[in-house]
C-alpha positions in Angstrom: 0.2 0.0 -0.2 2.8 2.2 0.6 2.9 5.4 1.9 -0.3 6.5 3.1 0.3 9.9 4.0 1.3 12.3 0.9 4.5 14.3 1.4 2.9 17.2 0.5 -0.6 16.8 2.2 -3.8 18.6 0.8 -4.1 22.0 2.7 -7.6 23.8 2.9 -7.5 27.5 1.5 -7.7 29.9 4.6 -11.2 30.3 5.7 -10.2 34.2 6.4 -8.9 34.2 2.7 -12.8 33.0 1.9 -14.2 35.6 3.6 -12.1 38.7 2.5 -13.0 37.5 -1.0 -16.8 37.0 -0.1 -17.3 40.3 1.5 -15.2 41.9 -1.3 -17.9 40.7 -3.7 -20.5 41.3 -1.6 -19.3 45.2 -1.5 -18.9 45.1 -5.1 -22.3 44.1 -5.7 -23.4 47.0 -3.2 -21.5 49.2 -4.9 -22.7 48.2 -8.3 -26.1 48.8 -6.5 -25.5 51.9 -5.4 -24.1 53.4 -8.8 -27.3 52.2 -10.7 -29.6 54.0 -8.4 -27.5 56.9 -8.5 -27.8 56.9 -12.4 -31.3 56.5 -12.6 -31.7 59.7 -10.2 -29.6 61.5 -12.4 -31.5 60.0 -15.4 -34.4 61.6 -13.9 -33.5 64.4 -12.8 -31.9 64.7 -16.5 -35.4 63.8 -18.0 -37.2 66.6 -15.9 -35.0 69.1 -17.0 -34.8 68.0 -20.4 -38.9 68.6 -20.1 -38.3 71.9 -19.2 -36.1 72.7 -21.6 -38.5 71.6 -24.0 -41.0 73.9 -22.4 -38.9 76.9 -22.5 -38.0 76.1 -26.5 -41.8 76.1 -27.2 -41.9 79.2 -25.8 -39.2 80.9 -27.4 -40.8 79.8 -30.5 -44.1 81.0 -29.9 -42.3 84.6 -28.6 -41.1 84.6 -31.9 -44.2 83.8 -33.8 -46.1 86.6 -31.5 -43.4 89.0 -32.4 -44.0 88.1 -36.1 -48.1 88.8 -35.9 -47.7 91.7 -34.1 -44.9 93.1 -36.5 -47.1 92.5 -39.5 -50.4 93.7 -37.5 -48.1 97.2 -37.2 -47.5 97.3 -40.7 -51.2 96.9 -41.8 -52.3 99.5 -39.0 -49.3 102.0 -40.5 -51.0 101.6 -44.0 -53.9 103.5 -43.4 -57.4 102.6 -43.3 -57.6 103.6 -47.2 -55.0 101.4 -48.2 -55.0 98.7 -45.5 -56.8 95.4 -46.8 -58.7 95.2 -43.8 -61.0 97.4 -41.8 -60.0 99.0 -38.6 -62.6 96.9 -36.9 -61.2 93.6 -38.6 -57.3 94.8 -37.4 -58.9 95.0 -33.6 -60.2 91.8 -33.9 -56.8 90.4 -35.0 -55.4 92.2 -32.3 -58.0 90.6 -29.7 -57.1 87.2 -30.6 -53.1 88.1 -30.7 -53.6 89.5 -26.9 -55.4 86.1 -25.9 -52.8 84.1 -27.4 -50.3 86.4 -26.0 -51.8 86.1 -22.2 -51.9 81.7 -22.6 -48.3 82.5 -23.5 -47.7 84.9 -20.4 -49.3 82.3 -18.0 -47.3 79.5 -19.7 -44.3 81.2 -19.2 -44.9 81.9 -15.0 -45.0 78.2 -15.5 -42.2 77.6 -17.0 -40.6 80.0 -14.4 -42.3 78.4 -11.4 -40.3 75.1 -12.1 -37.1 76.8 -10.9 -35.1 76.4 -14.4 -31.2 77.0 -14.6 -30.2 81.2 -13.8 -29.3 81.8 -17.2 -32.6 80.3 -18.8 -34.8 82.3 -16.0 -33.0 85.2 -16.9 -33.7 84.8 -20.7 -37.1 84.5 -20.0 -37.6 87.4 -17.9 -35.9 89.3 -20.6 -38.2 87.7 -23.0 -41.5 88.6 -21.6 -40.4 91.9 -21.3 -39.2 92.4 -25.0 -42.8 90.7 -26.2 -44.5 93.5 -23.5 -42.5 96.1 -25.2 -43.1 95.0 -28.4 -46.9 94.7 -27.9 -46.9 98.5 -26.6 -45.4 99.4 -30.0 -48.5 98.3 -31.9 -50.7 101.7 -31.9 -54.3 101.0 -33.3 -56.9 103.9 -33.2 -59.0 103.0 -30.1 -56.6 100.2 -28.5 -56.4 100.5 -24.6 -53.9 97.9 -24.1 -51.5 100.1 -26.2 -51.6 103.5 -23.9 -51.4 100.9 -21.0 -48.3 99.8 -22.4 -44.9 100.7 -20.9 -43.0 102.2 -24.2 -39.6 101.3 -25.2 -37.1 103.5 -23.9 -35.7 105.2 -27.6 -33.6 107.9 -28.8 -35.2 110.8 -30.1 -34.6 111.9 -33.4 -33.8 115.9 -34.4 -37.2 116.9 -34.1 -37.2 115.0 -30.6 -39.5 112.9 -31.2 -39.5 108.9 -32.1 -40.5 107.4 -35.0 -43.5 105.0 -34.4 -41.8 102.8 -37.0 -38.7 102.8 -35.8 -39.5 101.7 -32.3 -41.3 99.1 -33.5 -38.4 98.0 -35.4 -36.2 98.2 -32.6 -39.2 96.4 -30.2 -39.2 93.5 -32.7 -35.7 93.1 -33.1 -35.4 92.8 -29.3 -38.1 90.3 -29.4 -36.4 88.0 -31.7 -32.6 88.2 -29.9 -34.3 87.6 -26.4 -36.6 84.5 -28.2 -32.9 83.1 -29.6 -31.3 84.1 -26.3 -33.7 81.9 -24.2 -33.6 79.0 -27.0 -29.8 78.9 -26.6 -30.2 79.0 -22.7 -33.0 75.8 -23.2 -30.1 74.1 -25.0 -27.6 74.7 -22.5 -30.0 73.6 -19.8 -30.5 70.5 -21.7 -26.9 69.4 -21.7 -25.3 66.8 -18.9 -22.4 68.9 -18.6 -19.1 66.8 -18.1 -17.7 66.7 -14.2 -14.7 64.5 -14.4 -12.3 64.6 -17.3 -14.8 65.2 -20.2 -17.3 62.6 -18.6 -20.7 63.5 -17.4 -22.5 62.3 -14.6 -24.6 59.5 -16.0 -21.3 58.1 -17.9 -19.6 58.1 -14.5 -22.5 56.4 -12.9 -22.4 53.8 -15.6 -19.0 53.4 -15.6 -18.9 52.7 -11.8 -21.9 49.9 -12.4 -19.9 48.4 -15.1 -16.3 48.5 -13.1 -18.4 47.5 -10.0 -20.1 44.6 -11.3 -17.1 43.2 -13.4 -15.1 42.8 -10.1 -18.1 41.4 -8.2 -18.3 39.0 -10.7 -14.4 38.2 -10.7 -14.5 38.0 -6.6 -17.4 35.4 -7.2 -15.7 33.3 -9.6 -12.5 33.5 -7.4 -14.9 32.5 -4.3 -16.4 29.8 -6.1 -13.0 28.5 -7.1 -12.0 29.0 -3.6 -14.8 26.9 -2.2 -14.4 24.3 -5.1 -10.8 23.6 -4.0 -11.8 23.2 -0.8 -14.1 21.1 -1.5 -11.8 18.8 -3.4 -8.9 19.0 -0.8 -11.8 18.1 1.9 -13.0 15.1 -0.2 -9.1 14.0 -0.7 -8.8 14.5 3.2 -11.2 12.8 4.0 -10.4 9.9 1.8 -6.8 9.5 3.1 -8.5 9.7 6.6 -10.9 7.0 5.7 -8.0 5.0 4.1 -6.0 5.8 7.6 -8.9 4.1 9.5 -8.8 1.3 7.6 -5.0 0.7 7.7 -2.9 -0.9 10.4 -0.5 1.2 11.1 2.4 -0.8 12.0 2.3 -3.0 8.7 0.6 -0.8 6.1 -2.3 -3.6 5.7 -6.0 -3.5 5.9 -7.3 -3.6 9.9 -10.4 -5.3 11.4 -12.4 -2.1 10.2 -11.3 -2.6 6.6 -12.1 -6.2 6.9 -15.2 -5.4 7.8 -15.8 -3.0 5.3 -14.4 -5.7 2.5 -15.7 -8.7 3.5 -19.3 -8.0 2.9 -18.5 -6.2 -0.7 -17.2 -9.4 -1.9 -19.8 -11.9 -1.1 -21.8 -9.6 -2.6 -19.7 -10.0 -5.6 -19.3 -13.2 -5.4 -23.0 -13.8 -5.4 -23.8 -11.7 -8.4 -21.1 -13.4 -10.5 -21.4 -17.1 -9.1 -17.9 -17.3 -8.2 -16.3 -18.9 -4.9 -15.0 -17.1 -2.4 -12.8 -18.5 0.5 -11.4 -16.7 3.8 -8.3 -17.9 5.5 -7.2 -17.3 9.2 -3.1 -17.3 9.8 -1.7 -17.0 13.3 2.1 -17.2 13.9 3.1 -19.8 15.9 4.4 -19.3 19.5 4.8 -15.5 18.7 4.6 -14.3 22.4 8.1 -16.8 22.7 9.4 -14.5 19.5 8.7 -11.6 21.2 9.7 -12.4 24.5 13.5 -13.5 22.8 13.5 -10.5 20.2 12.0 -8.0 22.5 8.9 -5.7 20.9 11.1 -4.3 17.9 11.6 -8.1 16.7 8.5 -9.0 16.8 7.1 -5.8 15.1 9.8 -6.2 12.7 8.2 -9.8 12.1 5.0 -8.8 11.7 6.0 -6.0 9.0 8.3 -8.4 7.0 5.3 -11.0 7.0 2.7 -8.8 5.8 4.9 -7.1 3.1 6.4 -10.6 1.7 3.3 -12.0 1.8 1.1 -9.0 0.1 3.9 -9.7 -3.1 2.6 -13.0 -3.4 -1.1 -12.2 -3.7 -3.8 -11.6 -6.2 -4.4 -7.7 -7.0 -8.0 -8.7 -6.3 -7.0 -10.8 -2.9 -6.8 -8.9 0.7 -4.7 -9.5 3.3 -5.7 -8.3 6.6 -4.0 -7.9 10.1 -6.8 -9.1 12.3 -5.6 -8.3 15.5 -2.3 -9.2 17.2 -0.4 -12.3 15.5 -3.3 -13.2 13.6 -3.7 -12.4 9.8 -6.7 -12.8 7.4 -7.0 -13.6 3.7 -9.9 -12.6 1.6 -9.7 -14.4 -1.8 -12.3 -14.1 -4.5 -12.4 -16.7 -7.3 -10.4 -19.0 -5.2 -11.9 -22.7 -3.4 -10.5 -24.0 -0.6 -7.2 -26.5 -2.6 -6.3 -23.1 -4.1 -6.3 -21.6 -1.1 -3.9 -24.2 0.6 -2.0 -23.7 -2.3 -1.0 -20.4 -1.5 -0.9 -20.9 2.1 2.1 -23.5 1.2 4.0 -20.9 -0.9 3.3 -18.4 2.1 5.1 -20.4 4.4 8.9 -20.1 3.8 8.7 -16.4 3.4 8.6 -16.0 7.0 12.5 -15.0 8.7 14.0 -17.0 11.2 12.4 -20.0 10.5 9.1 -19.0 12.1 6.3 -20.5 11.4 2.1 -20.0 11.3 -1.1 -22.0 11.5 -3.3 -21.4 9.4 -7.7 -22.5 9.1 -9.4 -21.8 5.6 -13.3 -21.6 4.9 -15.0 -21.3 1.9 -18.4 -19.6 1.6 -21.5 -21.4 1.1 -23.2 -18.4 -0.1 -26.0 -18.4 2.8 -24.1 -17.7 5.9 -23.2 -14.4 7.0 -20.0 -12.9 7.2 -19.6 -13.8 10.8 -20.5 -17.6 10.7 -17.8 -17.5 7.6 -15.4 -15.9 9.9 -16.3 -18.3 12.7 -15.5 -21.2 10.5 -12.5 -20.1 9.8 -11.3 -19.3 13.0 -12.6 -23.1 14.1 -10.7 -24.4 11.5 -7.6 -22.2 12.7 -8.0 -23.2 16.5 -8.1 -27.0 15.4 -4.7 -26.3 13.4 -3.2 -25.1 16.7 -4.7 -28.0 18.7 -3.0 -30.8 16.0 0.6 -29.5 16.8 0.6 -25.9 15.0 2.5 -25.0 11.7 -0.4 -27.1 9.0 -3.6 -25.9 7.3 -7.2 -26.8 7.9 -10.2 -26.6 5.5 -13.3 -26.1 7.2 -16.2 -28.2 6.3 -19.6 -28.5 7.1 -19.1 -31.6 9.2 -18.4 -32.1 12.9 -17.4 -28.5 13.2 -15.2 -27.8 17.0 -17.6 -25.4 19.1 -15.0 -23.0 19.6 -15.6 -19.5 20.4 -14.5 -16.8 18.0 -11.2 -15.0 19.0 -11.3 -11.1 18.8 
């Protein structure tokens, strides 16, 4: 059987290492989840910001539309009643419709300002509102009370000290268009997710953190799985070695009584399935106590080791040699009848050193009896061999057995 304990016995990976790797994987998973939650929150904020920017953009386009309509109405009013394609009453109807749209636009403007847009967009909305009101004040139609109440824009006077109406209207229109374009640019800037670190914006950094933490958690999880599998493999190997040690006699290196108790029922089941013969032999060194007294315990141990090693070399791979206890040995011989067992035992006799002899008892299994009864018959045959003078082999049969107790 050789050396049962390997030179480099398996060593289980440290529990501390597995705990550290497991905690690291859990931390990476927690970091990935936290980064994902922060990214979702940022996406929600960005979506709200884009919705606000879209509303401001619509306000800017509607302001330009209002300015164009007011400018066109002012030009129609300047043509005079005779040359205008519409009568004065019709112009007032159009102006009232524009005022209704302007009131609705002003309400939407107040709603957009209430959403707390960025400061530059807020300032642009304030300027746009003032510009549209100023443009409305330049639209002068006979009998228009709104124009009389609207604040007049500050314009430089000409040489006669008066501000031409057409010039005031043009400047108010240009101011409204410029304010609308500035509002549009402010809305675009408000919708952009600006970079916060080396050209990357907050959402990209959160996505990178999720990817990195997930990859690290995956790698740590694979490492932890590898460590656990290694621990299981080496645990099984260690358990196997420990089980082998439990079934092995430490002095001779062959199977012990526990190994026999496990092996014999297996061989009996195999013999019953295959229909082949199974034979058991009990061997006992003659006058071993005398030998032990003359040579000492070290000499006795040497004799037992020498007997086990030399006998094992004569056996087939399917045969089992067991140290049954003390100076007793057991042979389990599959596919071997009593005659063949006696021939094998005769080959084992001259292998003992110093002319040492042994007695043997052989029993063949009858396929019905238990392992205990089979061993008892072999032991009874061994005791009969000792009673008849030792250094001989007795085969147990079913006739006239001597009722002797089983030695353990």
